[in-house]
C-alpha positions in Angstrom: 89.4 143.7 98.1 89.4 147.5 98.5 86.3 149.1 97.0 86.6 152.4 98.8 87.0 154.3 95.5 83.6 153.0 94.3 80.1 154.0 95.5 78.8 151.3 97.8 76.2 149.8 95.4 78.9 149.4 92.7 81.3 147.9 95.2 78.6 145.4 96.2 78.0 144.6 92.5 81.7 144.0 91.8 81.9 141.9 94.9 78.9 139.8 93.9 80.3 139.3 90.3 83.7 138.3 91.7 82.1 135.4 93.5 81.2 133.8 90.2 83.5 131.0 89.0 86.3 132.2 86.7 85.6 135.9 87.4 88.4 137.7 89.2 88.2 141.2 90.7 89.4 143.0 87.5 86.9 141.2 85.3 84.2 141.8 87.9 85.0 145.5 87.7 84.8 145.5 83.9 81.5 143.7 84.0 80.1 146.1 86.5 81.0 149.1 84.4 79.5 147.4 81.3 76.2 146.6 83.1 75.9 150.1 84.4 76.5 151.5 80.9 73.9 149.1 79.4 70.8 149.4 81.5 68.7 147.1 79.2 71.3 144.4 79.4 71.3 144.7 83.2 67.5 144.5 83.3 67.4 141.5 81.0 70.1 139.7 83.0 68.4 140.4 86.3 65.0 139.1 85.0 66.6 136.0 83.5 68.3 135.2 86.8 65.1 135.7 88.8 63.1 133.5 86.4 65.7 130.8 86.3 65.9 130.7 90.1 62.1 130.6 90.3 61.4 128.1 87.5 64.3 125.7 87.4 64.2 122.7 89.7 65.7 119.2 90.0 64.0 116.4 88.2 62.5 114.1 90.8 63.9 111.1 88.9 67.4 112.0 87.6 68.1 115.2 89.5 69.0 117.1 86.3 67.9 120.7 86.1 64.6 121.1 84.4 61.6 123.4 84.1 59.1 120.6 84.3 59.0 117.4 86.4 59.9 114.8 85.3 62.4 116.3 82.8 62.2 115.7 79.0 64.9 113.1 79.1 63.2 111.0 81.7 59.9 111.3 79.9 61.4 110.2 76.5 60.3 106.6 76.1 62.5 106.3 73.0 65.6 106.3 75.2 67.2 103.1 76.3 65.5 102.4 79.6 68.1 99.7 80.6 71.2 102.0 80.4 72.0 104.7 83.0 74.8 107.2 82.8 76.0 108.8 86.1 77.4 112.3 86.0 78.6 114.9 88.5 76.7 118.0 87.3 73.8 119.0 85.1 76.2 120.6 82.7 77.8 117.2 82.1 74.4 115.9 80.7 74.5 118.8 78.2 78.1 117.8 77.2 77.2 114.2 76.7 74.0 114.9 74.8 75.9 117.1 72.3 77.8 114.0 71.2 74.5 112.2 70.4 76.3 108.9 71.3 74.6 107.9 74.6 70.9 106.9 74.1 70.1 105.9 77.7 69.0 107.7 80.8 71.0 109.9 83.2 71.5 110.4 86.9 73.1 113.6 88.3 75.0 113.3 91.6 75.4 117.1 92.1 79.0 116.5 93.2 81.5 113.8 94.2 82.5 112.2 97.4 85.0 114.4 99.2 85.4 113.6 102.9 87.8 116.5 103.4 85.0 118.8 102.4 82.4 117.0 104.4 80.7 115.5 101.3 79.5 112.0 101.8 76.9 109.9 100.0 74.2 111.7 102.0 75.1 115.0 100.4 74.8 113.5 96.9 71.8 111.9 95.2 73.0 108.3 95.9 69.8 107.3 97.6 67.7 108.5 94.7 70.0 106.5 92.4 69.5 103.3 94.4 65.7 103.7 94.2 65.7 103.8 90.3 67.7 100.7 89.4 64.8 98.5 88.5 65.3 97.3 84.9 68.8 98.9 84.6 71.3 96.5 83.1 74.3 98.8 82.6 75.5 101.9 84.6 78.1 104.1 82.8 80.3 106.1 85.1 81.0 109.5 83.4 82.6 111.2 86.4 85.6 113.5 86.0 89.0 111.8 86.2 89.9 113.4 89.5 90.8 111.6 92.8 87.3 112.4 94.1 85.7 111.3 90.8 87.6 108.0 90.8 86.7 107.4 94.5 83.1 108.1 93.8 83.1 105.7 90.8 84.6 102.9 92.9 82.2 103.5 95.7 79.2 103.3 93.4 80.6 100.3 91.6 80.8 98.5 94.9 77.2 99.3 95.6 75.9 98.3 92.1 77.9 95.2 91.2 76.3 92.9 93.8 72.9 93.8 92.3 74.0 92.2 89.0 74.3 95.5 87.2 77.2 95.8 84.6 79.3 98.9 85.6 81.4 100.6 83.0 83.2 103.9 82.7 83.9 106.2 79.9 87.5 106.1 78.6 89.7 108.9 79.7 92.6 109.9 77.5 94.2 112.3 75.1 92.1 115.0 73.5 92.1 115.2 69.7 95.1 117.4 68.8 96.7 116.6 72.1 100.4 116.1 72.4 101.9 113.1 74.2 104.8 115.3 75.3 102.6 117.5 77.4 100.2 114.9 78.8 100.6 113.7 82.3 101.2 110.0 83.2 97.6 109.4 84.4 96.1 110.8 81.2 98.4 108.6 79.1 97.6 105.5 81.2 93.9 106.2 80.8 94.4 106.6 77.0 96.1 103.2 76.9 93.4 101.6 79.0 90.7 102.9 76.6 92.4 101.8 73.4 90.4 100.1 70.7 91.3 98.0 67.7 91.6 99.8 64.4 
């Protein structure tokens, strides 16, 4: 990207913003101009980033992001201690908690298996998962329905089933308001697999 028309500190700011997911060069430029015109917003944002980087850590039990160890979910004795939901990222825990449907514990892998990208079980939190299975009766796979997510689910299921743990997966299918005409074959197949009696 050519930032010759900008002063170097602004070019560096635009370049840094453009590295964020979902932010292209034009949006990064607009954000940079906004931040420079709103110094209080810039200061607040900078402080929040510094504090988050300093104070947020991975829970030693579930690997979710937290500001205390263990996290509030792992400390909550009211949750079902026999059910464990495996997710890819900490943001997935937030999404599932918003539904108020799952009452068990979580485990965050921080990614999925992807041999092409050099990501194997060692790069994920698989070892921590295997150490916390005492008393777990059901593991729910809530990984994204990608090739890597499916491969990771199958890999983990092969590890867990011999231990006598029931392994299930969340149903994947059509979103509310979705249109069959625009859905791909895999989505439709998953919707059929996850069908329930009315």
